[in-house]
C-alpha positions in Angstrom: -3.0 8.0 -40.6 -1.7 4.7 -39.1 1.8 6.2 -38.5 0.2 9.2 -36.8 -1.8 6.9 -34.5 1.2 4.8 -33.7 3.2 7.9 -32.8 0.4 9.1 -30.5 0.2 5.7 -28.8 4.0 5.7 -28.3 3.8 9.2 -26.9 0.9 8.2 -24.6 3.0 5.3 -23.2 6.1 7.5 -22.5 4.0 10.2 -21.0 2.2 7.7 -18.8 5.4 6.4 -17.3 6.7 9.9 -16.6 3.4 11.2 -15.3 2.7 8.3 -12.9 6.2 8.3 -11.5 5.8 12.0 -10.6 2.2 11.6 -9.4 2.8 8.7 -7.0 6.0 10.3 -5.7 4.0 13.4 -4.9 1.1 11.5 -3.4 3.3 9.4 -1.1 6.0 11.9 -0.2 4.9 15.5 -1.1 1.1 15.7 -1.1 1.2 19.5 -0.7 2.3 19.6 -4.4 -0.6 17.5 -5.7 -3.0 20.3 -6.6 -0.5 21.5 -9.2 -1.1 18.4 -11.2 -4.9 19.0 -11.5 -6.9 21.4 -13.7 -8.8 24.0 -11.7 -12.1 22.2 -12.7 -10.8 18.6 -12.2 -12.8 16.0 -10.5 -11.8 13.0 -8.4 -13.9 9.9 -7.7 -12.3 8.1 -4.7 -14.0 4.8 -3.8 -17.3 6.3 -4.9 -16.8 9.7 -3.2 -16.8 12.7 -5.5 -14.6 15.7 -5.1 -14.7 18.7 -7.5 -12.0 21.4 -8.1 -8.3 21.2 -7.5 -8.4 22.9 -4.1 -11.0 20.5 -2.7 -9.0 17.6 -4.2 -5.9 18.9 -2.5 -7.7 19.0 0.9 -9.1 15.5 0.3 -5.7 14.0 -0.4 -4.1 15.9 2.6 -6.8 14.5 4.9 -6.0 10.9 4.0 -3.5 8.9 6.0 0.0 8.6 4.6 0.4 6.0 1.9 2.9 3.9 -0.1 1.8 2.9 -3.6 3.4 0.1 -5.5 2.6 0.2 -9.2 2.2 -3.2 -10.9 0.4 -2.4 -14.2 0.3 0.7 -16.4 -1.5 1.3 -19.7 -2.2 4.4 -21.7 -3.9 5.4 -24.9 -4.4 8.6 -26.8 -8.0 10.1 -27.0 -8.5 10.7 -30.7 -11.4 12.0 -32.8 -13.0 15.3 -33.4 -13.8 16.0 -29.7 -10.1 15.8 -28.8 -8.7 17.3 -32.0 -7.5 20.6 -30.6 -5.9 19.2 -27.4 -3.5 16.3 -26.8 -5.3 14.0 -24.3 -4.4 10.6 -22.8 -6.3 8.0 -20.8 -4.0 6.3 -18.2 -4.9 3.2 -16.3 -2.8 2.2 -13.3 -3.0 -0.9 -11.0 -1.1 -1.9 -8.0 -1.1 -2.0 -4.2 -1.5 0.8 -1.7 -0.7 0.7 2.0 -2.1 3.3 4.4 -0.2 3.8 7.7 -0.4 0.6 9.7 -3.1 -1.1 7.7 -2.6 -4.1 5.3 -1.9 -3.3 1.7 -4.9 -3.4 -0.7 -5.0 -3.7 -4.5 -6.2 -0.6 -6.3 -7.0 0.7 -9.8 -6.7 4.3 -10.8 -7.7 5.9 -14.1 -6.6 9.3 -15.2 -7.7 11.5 -18.1 -4.9 14.0 -18.6 -4.5 16.8 -21.1 -1.7 19.0 -22.3 -1.9 22.6 -20.9 1.1 24.5 -22.3 4.1 22.3 -21.5 2.5 20.6 -18.5 0.2 17.6 -18.1 -3.0 18.3 -16.1 -5.5 15.9 -14.7 -9.0 16.4 -15.9 -10.5 13.4 -14.2 -9.2 10.9 -11.6 -11.0 7.8 -10.6 -9.4 5.7 -7.7 -10.9 2.4 -6.4 -9.5 -0.1 -3.9 -10.2 -3.7 -4.8 -11.6 -6.1 -2.4 -11.0 -9.8 -2.9 -14.2 -11.5 -3.7 -15.0 -15.0 -2.2 -15.2 -18.0 -4.4 -18.7 -17.9 -5.9 -18.6 -21.1 -7.9 
C-alpha cells in the first residue's frame, strides 16, 4: 500500500508540473483554448465570484484583462479513498504573482481539483484568490 501511495504522489507532482505549465501558457497567451481544460460541469471561484460550466468560465476568463503569471510555488497530492477509487484525481496548489495589463503585480493562490478523463486532465474545480498584504497588526 505504501508503495502505491508513493507512486500516486510522484505521479501527482509530475502531472502538476505539466498541467500548470500548459494552463498558465493558455491563460496568458491563448485564452481561447482554456475551456478545453475544464469539465463541462466545472466551477470557478475567482476572488469570491462563482462561475459554473466551462462555457461561462471561458467567457469569464476572456473578459478579464490580459495577464502574466509568475509561478513561485507548486504542490500536488492524489485524492485517495473510496470516493475517488474509480477515477485518478489530484489536488494542485499554485502560488505566485500575477500582473494584469498596466497594474502592479499581486500575489495569488490558485487551487485546482483535476481528474483524468480518457488521456486528458480536466479541471473539476478551480479556486483563484489574489492576496492583499495585511498591515502589521502587532
